[in-house]
PDB file of N, H, CA, C and O in Angstrom:
ATOM      1  N   MET A   1       0.829  -1.195   0.000  1.00  0.00           N
ATOM      2  CA  MET A   1       0.000   0.000   0.000  1.00  0.00           C
ATOM      3  C   MET A   1       0.870   1.255   0.000  1.00  0.00           C
ATOM      4  O   MET A   1       0.543   2.238  -0.664  1.00  0.00           O
ATOM      5  N   LYS A   2       1.990   1.223   0.752  1.00  0.00           N
ATOM      6  H   LYS A   2       2.256   0.424   1.291  1.00  0.00           H
ATOM      7  CA  LYS A   2       2.866   2.388   0.799  1.00  0.00           C
ATOM      8  C   LYS A   2       3.477   2.661  -0.571  1.00  0.00           C
ATOM      9  O   LYS A   2       3.620   3.818  -0.967  1.00  0.00           O
ATOM     10  N   THR A   3       3.840   1.602  -1.298  1.00  0.00           N
ATOM     11  H   THR A   3       3.724   0.663  -0.977  1.00  0.00           H
ATOM     12  CA  THR A   3       4.418   1.765  -2.630  1.00  0.00           C
ATOM     13  C   THR A   3       3.417   2.411  -3.572  1.00  0.00           C
ATOM     14  O   THR A   3       3.769   3.317  -4.327  1.00  0.00           O
ATOM     15  N   LEU A   4       2.172   1.950  -3.533  1.00  0.00           N
ATOM     16  H   LEU A   4       1.886   1.213  -2.919  1.00  0.00           H
ATOM     17  CA  LEU A   4       1.133   2.530  -4.378  1.00  0.00           C
ATOM     18  C   LEU A   4       0.901   3.995  -4.020  1.00  0.00           C
ATOM     19  O   LEU A   4       0.712   4.826  -4.908  1.00  0.00           O
ATOM     20  N   ASN A   5       0.913   4.313  -2.744  1.00  0.00           N
ATOM     21  H   ASN A   5       1.066   3.638  -2.022  1.00  0.00           H
ATOM     22  CA  ASN A   5       0.730   5.692  -2.306  1.00  0.00           C
ATOM     23  C   ASN A   5       1.865   6.580  -2.835  1.00  0.00           C
ATOM     24  O   ASN A   5       1.608   7.672  -3.343  1.00  0.00           O
ATOM     25  N   LEU A   6       3.089   6.131  -2.721  1.00  0.00           N
ATOM     26  H   LEU A   6       3.299   5.244  -2.308  1.00  0.00           H
ATOM     27  CA  LEU A   6       4.228   6.914  -3.199  1.00  0.00           C
ATOM     28  C   LEU A   6       4.216   7.054  -4.718  1.00  0.00           C
ATOM     29  O   LEU A   6       4.519   8.122  -5.249  1.00  0.00           O
ATOM     30  N   LEU A   7       3.867   5.976  -5.417  1.00  0.00           N
ATOM     31  H   LEU A   7       3.622   5.107  -4.986  1.00  0.00           H
ATOM     32  CA  LEU A   7       3.812   6.022  -6.875  1.00  0.00           C
ATOM     33  C   LEU A   7       2.745   7.000  -7.355  1.00  0.00           C
ATOM     34  O   LEU A   7       2.998   7.816  -8.242  1.00  0.00           O
ATOM     35  N   THR A   8       1.552   6.916  -6.768  1.00  0.00           N
ATOM     36  H   THR A   8       1.346   6.254  -6.047  1.00  0.00           H
ATOM     37  CA  THR A   8       0.480   7.824  -7.197  1.00  0.00           C
ATOM     38  C   THR A   8       0.792   9.264  -6.807  1.00  0.00           C
ATOM     39  O   THR A   8       0.448  10.190  -7.542  1.00  0.00           O
ATOM     40  N   LEU A   9       1.435   9.464  -5.670  1.00  0.00           N
ATOM     41  H   LEU A   9       1.715   8.712  -5.073  1.00  0.00           H
ATOM     42  CA  LEU A   9       1.821  10.815  -5.278  1.00  0.00           C
ATOM     43  C   LEU A   9       2.833  11.397  -6.271  1.00  0.00           C
ATOM     44  O   LEU A   9       2.736  12.565  -6.648  1.00  0.00           O
ATOM     45  N   LEU A  10       3.790  10.591  -6.687  1.00  0.00           N
ATOM     46  H   LEU A  10       3.869   9.642  -6.380  1.00  0.00           H
ATOM     47  CA  LEU A  10       4.768  11.034  -7.676  1.00  0.00           C
ATOM     48  C   LEU A  10       4.083  11.395  -8.998  1.00  0.00           C
ATOM     49  O   LEU A  10       4.417  12.407  -9.614  1.00  0.00           O
ATOM     50  N   ILE A  11       3.139  10.579  -9.426  1.00  0.00           N
ATOM     51  H   ILE A  11       2.867   9.757  -8.925  1.00  0.00           H
ATOM     52  CA  ILE A  11       2.417  10.854 -10.671  1.00  0.00           C
ATOM     53  C   ILE A  11       1.607  12.139 -10.551  1.00  0.00           C
ATOM     54  O   ILE A  11       1.553  12.921 -11.500  1.00  0.00           O
ATOM     55  N   VAL A  12       0.979  12.372  -9.405  1.00  0.00           N
ATOM     56  H   VAL A  12       1.024  11.737  -8.634  1.00  0.00           H
ATOM     57  CA  VAL A  12       0.216  13.604  -9.194  1.00  0.00           C
ATOM     58  C   VAL A  12       1.153  14.821  -9.228  1.00  0.00           C
ATOM     59  O   VAL A  12       0.793  15.865  -9.772  1.00  0.00           O
ATOM     60  N   ILE A  13       2.338  14.686  -8.655  1.00  0.00           N
ATOM     61  H   ILE A  13       2.630  13.838  -8.214  1.00  0.00           H
ATOM     62  CA  ILE A  13       3.304  15.784  -8.673  1.00  0.00           C
ATOM     63  C   ILE A  13       3.737  16.084 -10.111  1.00  0.00           C
ATOM     64  O   ILE A  13       3.808  17.246 -10.511  1.00  0.00           O
ATOM     65  N   VAL A  14       4.021  15.048 -10.877  1.00  0.00           N
ATOM     66  H   VAL A  14       3.963  14.104 -10.552  1.00  0.00           H
ATOM     67  CA  VAL A  14       4.389  15.243 -12.283  1.00  0.00           C
ATOM     68  C   VAL A  14       3.251  15.940 -13.031  1.00  0.00           C
ATOM     69  O   VAL A  14       3.495  16.847 -13.826  1.00  0.00           O
ATOM     70  N   GLY A  15       2.021  15.521 -12.779  1.00  0.00           N
ATOM     71  H   GLY A  15       1.823  14.784 -12.133  1.00  0.00           H
ATOM     72  CA  GLY A  15       0.872  16.167 -13.409  1.00  0.00           C
ATOM     73  C   GLY A  15       0.734  17.620 -12.998  1.00  0.00           C
ATOM     74  O   GLY A  15       0.404  18.475 -13.819  1.00  0.00           O
ATOM     75  N   GLY A  16       0.985  17.897 -11.734  1.00  0.00           N
ATOM     76  H   GLY A  16       1.253  17.202 -11.067  1.00  0.00           H
ATOM     77  CA  GLY A  16       0.909  19.276 -11.260  1.00  0.00           C
ATOM     78  C   GLY A  16       1.978  20.160 -11.876  1.00  0.00           C
ATOM     79  O   GLY A  16       1.717  21.310 -12.230  1.00  0.00           O
ATOM     80  N   VAL A  17       3.177  19.621 -12.002  1.00  0.00           N
ATOM     81  H   VAL A  17       3.389  18.687 -11.715  1.00  0.00           H
ATOM     82  CA  VAL A  17       4.256  20.377 -12.649  1.00  0.00           C
ATOM     83  C   VAL A  17       3.885  20.643 -14.109  1.00  0.00           C
ATOM     84  O   VAL A  17       4.110  21.741 -14.619  1.00  0.00           O
ATOM     85  N   ASN A  18       3.320  19.645 -14.774  1.00  0.00           N
ATOM     86  H   ASN A  18       3.138  18.753 -14.359  1.00  0.00           H
ATOM     87  CA  ASN A  18       2.908  19.835 -16.164  1.00  0.00           C
ATOM     88  C   ASN A  18       1.861  20.939 -16.281  1.00  0.00           C
ATOM     89  O   ASN A  18       1.949  21.787 -17.169  1.00  0.00           O
ATOM     90  N   TRP A  19       0.870  20.932 -15.387  1.00  0.00           N
ATOM     91  H   TRP A  19       0.798  20.243 -14.666  1.00  0.00           H
ATOM     92  CA  TRP A  19      -0.155  21.988 -15.428  1.00  0.00           C
ATOM     93  C   TRP A  19       0.449  23.358 -15.114  1.00  0.00           C
ATOM     94  O   TRP A  19       0.022  24.368 -15.674  1.00  0.00           O
ATOM     95  N   GLY A  20       1.429  23.393 -14.229  1.00  0.00           N
ATOM     96  H   GLY A  20       1.776  22.573 -13.775  1.00  0.00           H
ATOM     97  CA  GLY A  20       2.113  24.650 -13.950  1.00  0.00           C
ATOM     98  C   GLY A  20       2.817  25.188 -15.183  1.00  0.00           C
ATOM     99  O   GLY A  20       2.772  26.386 -15.461  1.00  0.00           O
ATOM    100  N   LEU A  21       3.466  24.299 -15.917  1.00  0.00           N
ATOM    101  H   LEU A  21       3.503  23.326 -15.690  1.00  0.00           H
ATOM    102  CA  LEU A  21       4.130  24.702 -17.153  1.00  0.00           C
ATOM    103  C   LEU A  21       3.124  25.183 -18.199  1.00  0.00           C
ATOM    104  O   LEU A  21       3.376  26.144 -18.926  1.00  0.00           O
ATOM    105  N   VAL A  22       1.990  24.504 -18.262  1.00  0.00           N
ATOM    106  H   VAL A  22       1.785  23.723 -17.672  1.00  0.00           H
ATOM    107  CA  VAL A  22       0.940  24.921 -19.205  1.00  0.00           C
ATOM    108  C   VAL A  22       0.433  26.312 -18.833  1.00  0.00           C
ATOM    109  O   VAL A  22       0.281  27.172 -19.700  1.00  0.00           O
ATOM    110  N   GLY A  23       0.176  26.530 -17.558  1.00  0.00           N
ATOM    111  H   GLY A  23       0.299  25.831 -16.853  1.00  0.00           H
ATOM    112  CA  GLY A  23      -0.356  27.815 -17.118  1.00  0.00           C
ATOM    113  C   GLY A  23       0.626  28.959 -17.241  1.00  0.00           C
ATOM    114  O   GLY A  23       0.250  30.063 -17.636  1.00  0.00           O
ATOM    115  N   LEU A  24       1.886  28.706 -16.907  1.00  0.00           N
ATOM    116  H   LEU A  24       2.191  27.809 -16.587  1.00  0.00           H
ATOM    117  CA  LEU A  24       2.886  29.770 -16.924  1.00  0.00           C
ATOM    118  C   LEU A  24       3.456  30.053 -18.308  1.00  0.00           C
ATOM    119  O   LEU A  24       3.647  31.208 -18.690  1.00  0.00           O
ATOM    120  N   PHE A  25       3.724  28.991 -19.047  1.00  0.00           N
ATOM    121  H   PHE A  25       3.569  28.053 -18.736  1.00  0.00           H
ATOM    122  CA  PHE A  25       4.462  29.151 -20.293  1.00  0.00           C
ATOM    123  C   PHE A  25       3.736  28.610 -21.527  1.00  0.00           C
ATOM    124  O   PHE A  25       4.280  28.633 -22.631  1.00  0.00           O
ATOM    125  N   ASP A  26       2.511  28.125 -21.337  1.00  0.00           N
ATOM    126  H   ASP A  26       2.069  28.106 -20.440  1.00  0.00           H
ATOM    127  CA  ASP A  26       1.765  27.501 -22.432  1.00  0.00           C
ATOM    128  C   ASP A  26       2.587  26.380 -23.072  1.00  0.00           C
ATOM    129  O   ASP A  26       2.605  26.217 -24.293  1.00  0.00           O
ATOM    130  N   PHE A  27       3.272  25.606 -22.208  1.00  0.00           N
ATOM    131  H   PHE A  27       3.258  25.738 -21.217  1.00  0.00           H
ATOM    132  CA  PHE A  27       4.113  24.498 -22.659  1.00  0.00           C
ATOM    133  C   PHE A  27       3.651  23.213 -21.987  1.00  0.00           C
ATOM    134  O   PHE A  27       3.707  23.090 -20.764  1.00  0.00           O
ATOM    135  N   ASN A  28       3.194  22.259 -22.789  1.00  0.00           N
ATOM    136  H   ASN A  28       3.148  22.360 -23.783  1.00  0.00           H
ATOM    137  CA  ASN A  28       2.720  20.983 -22.276  1.00  0.00           C
ATOM    138  C   ASN A  28       3.852  19.962 -22.413  1.00  0.00           C
ATOM    139  O   ASN A  28       4.125  19.465 -23.505  1.00  0.00           O
ATOM    140  N   LEU A  29       4.498  19.658 -21.296  1.00  0.00           N
ATOM    141  H   LEU A  29       4.276  20.061 -20.408  1.00  0.00           H
ATOM    142  CA  LEU A  29       5.649  18.758 -21.297  1.00  0.00           C
ATOM    143  C   LEU A  29       5.266  17.353 -21.739  1.00  0.00           C
ATOM    144  O   LEU A  29       6.009  16.715 -22.486  1.00  0.00           O
ATOM    145  N   VAL A  30       4.120  16.865 -21.289  1.00  0.00           N
ATOM    146  H   VAL A  30       3.516  17.382 -20.682  1.00  0.00           H
ATOM    147  CA  VAL A  30       3.680  15.515 -21.655  1.00  0.00           C
ATOM    148  C   VAL A  30       3.485  15.425 -23.166  1.00  0.00           C
ATOM    149  O   VAL A  30       3.944  14.473 -23.798  1.00  0.00           O
ATOM    150  N   ALA A  31       2.809  16.409 -23.740  1.00  0.00           N
ATOM    151  H   ALA A  31       2.437  17.182 -23.227  1.00  0.00           H
ATOM    152  CA  ALA A  31       2.591  16.414 -25.189  1.00  0.00           C
ATOM    153  C   ALA A  31       3.905  16.591 -25.936  1.00  0.00           C
ATOM    154  O   ALA A  31       4.077  16.034 -27.020  1.00  0.00           O
ATOM    155  N   ALA A  32       4.832  17.355 -25.375  1.00  0.00           N
ATOM    156  H   ALA A  32       4.693  17.807 -24.494  1.00  0.00           H
ATOM    157  CA  ALA A  32       6.130  17.545 -26.019  1.00  0.00           C
ATOM    158  C   ALA A  32       6.937  16.251 -26.046  1.00  0.00           C
ATOM    159  O   ALA A  32       7.653  15.980 -27.010  1.00  0.00           O
ATOM    160  N   ILE A  33       6.817  15.455 -24.986  1.00  0.00           N
ATOM    161  H   ILE A  33       6.236  15.676 -24.203  1.00  0.00           H
ATOM    162  CA  ILE A  33       7.573  14.204 -24.913  1.00  0.00           C
ATOM    163  C   ILE A  33       6.922  13.111 -25.754  1.00  0.00           C
ATOM    164  O   ILE A  33       7.603  12.428 -26.520  1.00  0.00           O
ATOM    165  N   PHE A  34       5.605  12.941 -25.615  1.00  0.00           N
ATOM    166  H   PHE A  34       5.052  13.496 -24.993  1.00  0.00           H
ATOM    167  CA  PHE A  34       4.917  11.806 -26.236  1.00  0.00           C
ATOM    168  C   PHE A  34       4.128  12.169 -27.491  1.00  0.00           C
ATOM    169  O   PHE A  34       3.636  11.277 -28.182  1.00  0.00           O
ATOM    170  N   GLY A  35       3.997  13.457 -27.800  1.00  0.00           N
ATOM    171  H   GLY A  35       4.397  14.182 -27.238  1.00  0.00           H
ATOM    172  CA  GLY A  35       3.227  13.881 -28.959  1.00  0.00           C
ATOM    173  C   GLY A  35       1.811  14.272 -28.555  1.00  0.00           C
ATOM    174  O   GLY A  35       1.185  13.610 -27.728  1.00  0.00           O
ATOM    175  N   ALA A  36       1.324  15.336 -29.136  1.00  0.00           N
ATOM    176  H   ALA A  36       1.833  15.874 -29.808  1.00  0.00           H
ATOM    177  CA  ALA A  36      -0.021  15.822 -28.810  1.00  0.00           C
ATOM    178  C   ALA A  36      -1.068  14.862 -29.349  1.00  0.00           C
ATOM    179  O   ALA A  36      -1.040  14.502 -30.526  1.00  0.00           O
ATOM    180  N   GLY A  37      -1.986  14.451 -28.495  1.00  0.00           N
ATOM    181  H   GLY A  37      -2.008  14.744 -27.539  1.00  0.00           H
ATOM    182  CA  GLY A  37      -3.107  13.614 -28.906  1.00  0.00           C
ATOM    183  C   GLY A  37      -2.783  12.155 -29.161  1.00  0.00           C
ATOM    184  O   GLY A  37      -3.613  11.429 -29.708  1.00  0.00           O
ATOM    185  N   THR A  38      -1.594  11.708 -28.775  1.00  0.00           N
ATOM    186  H   THR A  38      -0.920  12.298 -28.330  1.00  0.00           H
ATOM    187  CA  THR A  38      -1.260  10.296 -28.988  1.00  0.00           C
ATOM    188  C   THR A  38      -1.881   9.436 -27.893  1.00  0.00           C
ATOM    189  O   THR A  38      -2.333   9.936 -26.863  1.00  0.00           O
ATOM    190  N   VAL A  39      -1.889   8.150 -28.141  1.00  0.00           N
ATOM    191  H   VAL A  39      -1.522   7.744 -28.977  1.00  0.00           H
ATOM    192  CA  VAL A  39      -2.438   7.203 -27.164  1.00  0.00           C
ATOM    193  C   VAL A  39      -1.630   7.255 -25.870  1.00  0.00           C
ATOM    194  O   VAL A  39      -2.203   7.218 -24.780  1.00  0.00           O
ATOM    195  N   VAL A  40      -0.322   7.338 -25.979  1.00  0.00           N
ATOM    196  H   VAL A  40       0.144   7.367 -26.864  1.00  0.00           H
ATOM    197  CA  VAL A  40       0.533   7.377 -24.786  1.00  0.00           C
ATOM    198  C   VAL A  40       0.240   8.628 -23.961  1.00  0.00           C
ATOM    199  O   VAL A  40       0.172   8.559 -22.734  1.00  0.00           O
ATOM    200  N   THR A  41       0.069   9.760 -24.622  1.00  0.00           N
ATOM    201  H   THR A  41       0.124   9.816 -25.619  1.00  0.00           H
ATOM    202  CA  THR A  41      -0.255  10.998 -23.913  1.00  0.00           C
ATOM    203  C   THR A  41      -1.574  10.853 -23.167  1.00  0.00           C
ATOM    204  O   THR A  41      -1.689  11.260 -22.011  1.00  0.00           O
ATOM    205  N   ARG A  42      -2.554  10.276 -23.824  1.00  0.00           N
ATOM    206  H   ARG A  42      -2.460   9.945 -24.763  1.00  0.00           H
ATOM    207  CA  ARG A  42      -3.852  10.070 -23.163  1.00  0.00           C
ATOM    208  C   ARG A  42      -3.733   9.126 -21.972  1.00  0.00           C
ATOM    209  O   ARG A  42      -4.391   9.330 -20.952  1.00  0.00           O
ATOM    210  N   ILE A  43      -2.901   8.097 -22.095  1.00  0.00           N
ATOM    211  H   ILE A  43      -2.367   7.931 -22.924  1.00  0.00           H
ATOM    212  CA  ILE A  43      -2.679   7.164 -20.978  1.00  0.00           C
ATOM    213  C   ILE A  43      -2.047   7.901 -19.800  1.00  0.00           C
ATOM    214  O   ILE A  43      -2.438   7.692 -18.652  1.00  0.00           O
ATOM    215  N   VAL A  44      -1.064   8.768 -20.086  1.00  0.00           N
ATOM    216  H   VAL A  44      -0.746   8.938 -21.019  1.00  0.00           H
ATOM    217  CA  VAL A  44      -0.430   9.544 -19.016  1.00  0.00           C
ATOM    218  C   VAL A  44      -1.469  10.406 -18.309  1.00  0.00           C
ATOM    219  O   VAL A  44      -1.498  10.461 -17.079  1.00  0.00           O
ATOM    220  N   TYR A  45      -2.320  11.077 -19.078  1.00  0.00           N
ATOM    221  H   TYR A  45      -2.297  11.032 -20.077  1.00  0.00           H
ATOM    222  CA  TYR A  45      -3.363  11.920 -18.478  1.00  0.00           C
ATOM    223  C   TYR A  45      -4.325  11.091 -17.624  1.00  0.00           C
ATOM    224  O   TYR A  45      -4.724  11.521 -16.542  1.00  0.00           O
ATOM    225  N   VAL A  46      -4.693   9.916 -18.107  1.00  0.00           N
ATOM    226  H   VAL A  46      -4.368   9.567 -18.986  1.00  0.00           H
ATOM    227  CA  VAL A  46      -5.588   9.039 -17.342  1.00  0.00           C
ATOM    228  C   VAL A  46      -4.903   8.594 -16.054  1.00  0.00           C
ATOM    229  O   VAL A  46      -5.533   8.569 -14.996  1.00  0.00           O
ATOM    230  N   LEU A  47      -3.623   8.243 -16.131  1.00  0.00           N
ATOM    231  H   LEU A  47      -3.111   8.263 -16.990  1.00  0.00           H
ATOM    232  CA  LEU A  47      -2.885   7.835 -14.928  1.00  0.00           C
ATOM    233  C   LEU A  47      -2.796   8.967 -13.913  1.00  0.00           C
ATOM    234  O   LEU A  47      -2.906   8.731 -12.710  1.00  0.00           O
ATOM    235  N   VAL A  48      -2.598  10.189 -14.388  1.00  0.00           N
ATOM    236  H   VAL A  48      -2.508  10.380 -15.365  1.00  0.00           H
ATOM    237  CA  VAL A  48      -2.561  11.343 -13.483  1.00  0.00           C
ATOM    238  C   VAL A  48      -3.923  11.505 -12.806  1.00  0.00           C
ATOM    239  O   VAL A  48      -3.997  11.716 -11.595  1.00  0.00           O
ATOM    240  N   GLY A  49      -4.987  11.408 -13.580  1.00  0.00           N
ATOM    241  H   GLY A  49      -4.928  11.237 -14.563  1.00  0.00           H
ATOM    242  CA  GLY A  49      -6.328  11.546 -13.019  1.00  0.00           C
ATOM    243  C   GLY A  49      -6.658  10.451 -12.016  1.00  0.00           C
ATOM    244  O   GLY A  49      -7.197  10.732 -10.945  1.00  0.00           O
ATOM    245  N   LEU A  50      -6.340   9.208 -12.352  1.00  0.00           N
ATOM    246  H   LEU A  50      -5.902   8.980 -13.221  1.00  0.00           H
ATOM    247  CA  LEU A  50      -6.590   8.098 -11.430  1.00  0.00           C
ATOM    248  C   LEU A  50      -5.742   8.227 -10.170  1.00  0.00           C
ATOM    249  O   LEU A  50      -6.198   7.912  -9.070  1.00  0.00           O
ATOM    250  N   SER A  51      -4.510   8.691 -10.336  1.00  0.00           N
ATOM    251  H   SER A  51      -4.140   8.947 -11.229  1.00  0.00           H
ATOM    252  CA  SER A  51      -3.637   8.888  -9.173  1.00  0.00           C
ATOM    253  C   SER A  51      -4.191   9.966  -8.253  1.00  0.00           C
ATOM    254  O   SER A  51      -4.139   9.831  -7.030  1.00  0.00           O
ATOM    255  N   ALA A  52      -4.721  11.030  -8.836  1.00  0.00           N
ATOM    256  H   ALA A  52      -4.764  11.139  -9.829  1.00  0.00           H
ATOM    257  CA  ALA A  52      -5.326  12.093  -8.023  1.00  0.00           C
ATOM    258  C   ALA A  52      -6.533  11.558  -7.269  1.00  0.00           C
ATOM    259  O   ALA A  52      -6.720  11.873  -6.093  1.00  0.00           O
ATOM    260  N   LEU A  53      -7.347  10.760  -7.928  1.00  0.00           N
ATOM    261  H   LEU A  53      -7.195  10.504  -8.882  1.00  0.00           H
ATOM    262  CA  LEU A  53      -8.501  10.160  -7.242  1.00  0.00           C
ATOM    263  C   LEU A  53      -8.047   9.248  -6.116  1.00  0.00           C
ATOM    264  O   LEU A  53      -8.638   9.257  -5.036  1.00  0.00           O
ATOM    265  N   TYR A  54      -7.004   8.459  -6.355  1.00  0.00           N
ATOM    266  H   TYR A  54      -6.524   8.451  -7.232  1.00  0.00           H
ATOM    267  CA  TYR A  54      -6.491   7.575  -5.312  1.00  0.00           C
ATOM    268  C   TYR A  54      -5.972   8.372  -4.121  1.00  0.00           C
ATOM    269  O   TYR A  54      -6.167   7.965  -2.975  1.00  0.00           O
ATOM    270  N   GLN A  55      -5.320   9.494  -4.373  1.00  0.00           N
ATOM    271  H   GLN A  55      -5.162   9.825  -5.303  1.00  0.00           H
ATOM    272  CA  GLN A  55      -4.727  10.296  -3.307  1.00  0.00           C
ATOM    273  C   GLN A  55      -5.770  10.908  -2.376  1.00  0.00           C
ATOM    274  O   GLN A  55      -5.425  11.388  -1.296  1.00  0.00           O
ATOM    275  N   ILE A  56      -7.027  10.896  -2.776  1.00  0.00           N
ATOM    276  H   ILE A  56      -7.307  10.506  -3.654  1.00  0.00           H
ATOM    277  CA  ILE A  56      -8.095  11.357  -1.877  1.00  0.00           C
ATOM    278  C   ILE A  56      -8.141  10.479  -0.636  1.00  0.00           C
ATOM    279  O   ILE A  56      -8.386  10.974   0.464  1.00  0.00           O
ATOM    280  N   TYR A  57      -7.908   9.181  -0.801  1.00  0.00           N
ATOM    281  H   TYR A  57      -7.709   8.779  -1.695  1.00  0.00           H
ATOM    282  CA  TYR A  57      -7.970   8.258   0.331  1.00  0.00           C
ATOM    283  C   TYR A  57      -6.888   8.555   1.379  1.00  0.00           C
ATOM    284  O   TYR A  57      -7.239   8.753   2.542  1.00  0.00           O
ATOM    285  N   PRO A  58      -5.591   8.597   1.033  1.00  0.00           N
ATOM    286  CA  PRO A  58      -4.597   8.919   2.062  1.00  0.00           C
ATOM    287  C   PRO A  58      -4.795  10.316   2.655  1.00  0.00           C
ATOM    288  O   PRO A  58      -4.527  10.540   3.835  1.00  0.00           O
ATOM    289  N   PHE A  59      -5.260  11.241   1.836  1.00  0.00           N
ATOM    290  H   PHE A  59      -5.478  11.058   0.877  1.00  0.00           H
ATOM    291  CA  PHE A  59      -5.517  12.589   2.344  1.00  0.00           C
ATOM    292  C   PHE A  59      -6.624  12.566   3.400  1.00  0.00           C
ATOM    293  O   PHE A  59      -6.515  13.222   4.436  1.00  0.00           O
ATOM    294  N   SER A  60      -7.680  11.816   3.133  1.00  0.00           N
ATOM    295  H   SER A  60      -7.769  11.283   2.292  1.00  0.00           H
ATOM    296  CA  SER A  60      -8.767  11.743   4.120  1.00  0.00           C
ATOM    297  C   SER A  60      -8.292  11.070   5.403  1.00  0.00           C
ATOM    298  O   SER A  60      -8.710  11.461   6.493  1.00  0.00           O
ATOM    299  N   LEU A  61      -7.429  10.069   5.292  1.00  0.00           N
ATOM    300  H   LEU A  61      -7.089   9.752   4.407  1.00  0.00           H
ATOM    301  CA  LEU A  61      -6.873   9.437   6.496  1.00  0.00           C
ATOM    302  C   LEU A  61      -6.010  10.417   7.273  1.00  0.00           C
ATOM    303  O   LEU A  61      -6.068  10.457   8.502  1.00  0.00           O
ATOM    304  N   ALA A  62      -5.214  11.206   6.569  1.00  0.00           N
ATOM    305  H   ALA A  62      -5.168  11.174   5.571  1.00  0.00           H
ATOM    306  CA  ALA A  62      -4.333  12.174   7.233  1.00  0.00           C
ATOM    307  C   ALA A  62      -5.142  13.221   7.977  1.00  0.00           C
ATOM    308  O   ALA A  62      -4.749  13.641   9.066  1.00  0.00           O
ATOM    309  N   THR A  63      -6.257  13.649   7.416  1.00  0.00           N
ATOM    310  H   THR A  63      -6.575  13.308   6.531  1.00  0.00           H
ATOM    311  CA  THR A  63      -7.055  14.659   8.106  1.00  0.00           C
ATOM    312  C   THR A  63      -7.772  14.068   9.308  1.00  0.00           C
ATOM    313  O   THR A  63      -8.046  14.784  10.271  1.00  0.00           O
ATOM    314  N   ARG A  64      -8.082  12.779   9.273  1.00  0.00           N
ATOM    315  H   ARG A  64      -7.859  12.198   8.491  1.00  0.00           H
ATOM    316  CA  ARG A  64      -8.744  12.140  10.426  1.00  0.00           C
ATOM    317  C   ARG A  64      -7.808  11.997  11.619  1.00  0.00           C
ATOM    318  O   ARG A  64      -8.244  12.082  12.768  1.00  0.00           O
ATOM    319  N   ILE A  65      -6.525  11.782  11.349  1.00  0.00           N
ATOM    320  H   ILE A  65      -6.171  11.713  10.416  1.00  0.00           H
ATOM    321  CA  ILE A  65      -5.579  11.590  12.461  1.00  0.00           C
ATOM    322  C   ILE A  65      -4.796  12.861  12.750  1.00  0.00           C
ATOM    323  O   ILE A  65      -3.792  12.828  13.462  1.00  0.00           O
ATOM    324  N   ASP A  66      -5.252  13.974  12.204  1.00  0.00           N
ATOM    325  H   ASP A  66      -6.067  14.000  11.626  1.00  0.00           H
ATOM    326  CA  ASP A  66      -4.623  15.278  12.404  1.00  0.00           C
ATOM    327  C   ASP A  66      -3.191  15.339  11.907  1.00  0.00           C
ATOM    328  O   ASP A  66      -2.392  16.123  12.419  1.00  0.00           O
ATOM    329  N   GLU A  67      -2.858  14.524  10.920  1.00  0.00           N
ATOM    330  H   GLU A  67      -3.508  13.887  10.504  1.00  0.00           H
ATOM    331  CA  GLU A  67      -1.513  14.566  10.347  1.00  0.00           C
ATOM    332  C   GLU A  67      -1.299  15.835   9.544  1.00  0.00           C
ATOM    333  O   GLU A  67      -0.220  16.427   9.588  1.00  0.00           O
ATOM    334  N   ALA A  68      -2.315  16.253   8.814  1.00  0.00           N
ATOM    335  H   ALA A  68      -3.191  15.772   8.779  1.00  0.00           H
ATOM    336  CA  ALA A  68      -2.182  17.464   7.994  1.00  0.00           C
ATOM    337  C   ALA A  68      -1.909  18.707   8.850  1.00  0.00           C
ATOM    338  O   ALA A  68      -1.009  19.475   8.510  1.00  0.00           O
ATOM    339  N   PRO A  69      -2.648  18.941   9.949  1.00  0.00           N
ATOM    340  CA  PRO A  69      -2.320  20.093  10.783  1.00  0.00           C
ATOM    341  C   PRO A  69      -0.924  19.986  11.406  1.00  0.00           C
ATOM    342  O   PRO A  69      -0.247  21.000  11.572  1.00  0.00           O
ATOM    343  N   ALA A  70      -0.495  18.786  11.747  1.00  0.00           N
ATOM    344  H   ALA A  70      -1.045  17.962  11.612  1.00  0.00           H
ATOM    345  CA  ALA A  70       0.832  18.622  12.315  1.00  0.00           C
ATOM    346  C   ALA A  70       1.899  18.989  11.306  1.00  0.00           C
ATOM    347  O   ALA A  70       2.904  19.604  11.664  1.00  0.00           O
ATOM    348  N   GLU A  71       1.697  18.620  10.046  1.00  0.00           N
ATOM    349  H   GLU A  71       0.880  18.121   9.756  1.00  0.00           H
ATOM    350  CA  GLU A  71       2.659  18.968   9.001  1.00  0.00           C
ATOM    351  C   GLU A  71       2.667  20.463   8.757  1.00  0.00           C
ATOM    352  O   GLU A  71       3.724  21.038   8.496  1.00  0.00           O
ATOM    353  N   ALA A  72       1.518  21.101   8.835  1.00  0.00           N
ATOM    354  H   ALA A  72       0.659  20.634   9.047  1.00  0.00           H
ATOM    355  CA  ALA A  72       1.431  22.539   8.617  1.00  0.00           C
ATOM    356  C   ALA A  72       2.181  23.306   9.695  1.00  0.00           C
ATOM    357  O   ALA A  72       2.679  24.403   9.442  1.00  0.00           O
ATOM    358  N   ALA A  73       2.268  22.742  10.888  1.00  0.00           N
ATOM    359  H   ALA A  73       1.864  21.851  11.094  1.00  0.00           H
ATOM    360  CA  ALA A  73       2.966  23.394  11.997  1.00  0.00           C
ATOM    361  C   ALA A  73       4.468  23.119  11.948  1.00  0.00           C
ATOM    362  O   ALA A  73       5.190  23.473  12.880  1.00  0.00           O
ATOM    363  N   GLY A  74       4.935  22.506  10.897  1.00  0.00           N
ATOM    364  H   GLY A  74       4.349  22.218  10.139  1.00  0.00           H
ATOM    365  CA  GLY A  74       6.364  22.242  10.778  1.00  0.00           C
ATOM    366  C   GLY A  74       6.810  20.996  11.512  1.00  0.00           C
ATOM    367  O   GLY A  74       7.997  20.810  11.778  1.00  0.00           O
ATOM    368  N   GLY A  75       5.850  20.140  11.840  1.00  0.00           N
ATOM    369  H   GLY A  75       4.885  20.291  11.625  1.00  0.00           H
ATOM    370  CA  GLY A  75       6.183  18.891  12.506  1.00  0.00           C
ATOM    371  C   GLY A  75       6.533  19.035  13.967  1.00  0.00           C
ATOM    372  O   GLY A  75       7.017  18.080  14.575  1.00  0.00           O
ATOM    373  N   ARG A  76       6.302  20.207  14.559  1.00  0.00           N
ATOM    374  H   ARG A  76       5.909  20.982  14.065  1.00  0.00           H
ATOM    375  CA  ARG A  76       6.584  20.401  15.987  1.00  0.00           C
ATOM    376  C   ARG A  76       5.599  19.623  16.832  1.00  0.00           C
ATOM    377  O   ARG A  76       4.407  19.576  16.525  1.00  0.00           O
ATOM    378  N   ARG A  77       6.092  19.016  17.890  1.00  0.00           N
ATOM    379  H   ARG A  77       7.059  19.054  18.139  1.00  0.00           H
ATOM    380  CA  ARG A  77       5.207  18.240  18.793  1.00  0.00           C
ATOM    381  C   ARG A  77       5.290  18.770  20.186  1.00  0.00           C
ATOM    382  O   ARG A  77       4.624  18.254  21.084  1.00  0.00           O
TER     383      ARG A  77
END
């Protein structure tokens, strides 16, 4: 489960960086690497979306155990 969480988190980060590049510079890194509108590009987008949906679960667990507020405070106990 930890491996899946880390993998999906990494994919979400890559997707977020790509959207940042699109917003700031109108540059789509995924399309630049795999080609605009290709099957591989669409698979990457689907994986990013599924990873984001999966990350809702660990996020909800973190908010239940107050992990998110602890991280916001810099990890001080």
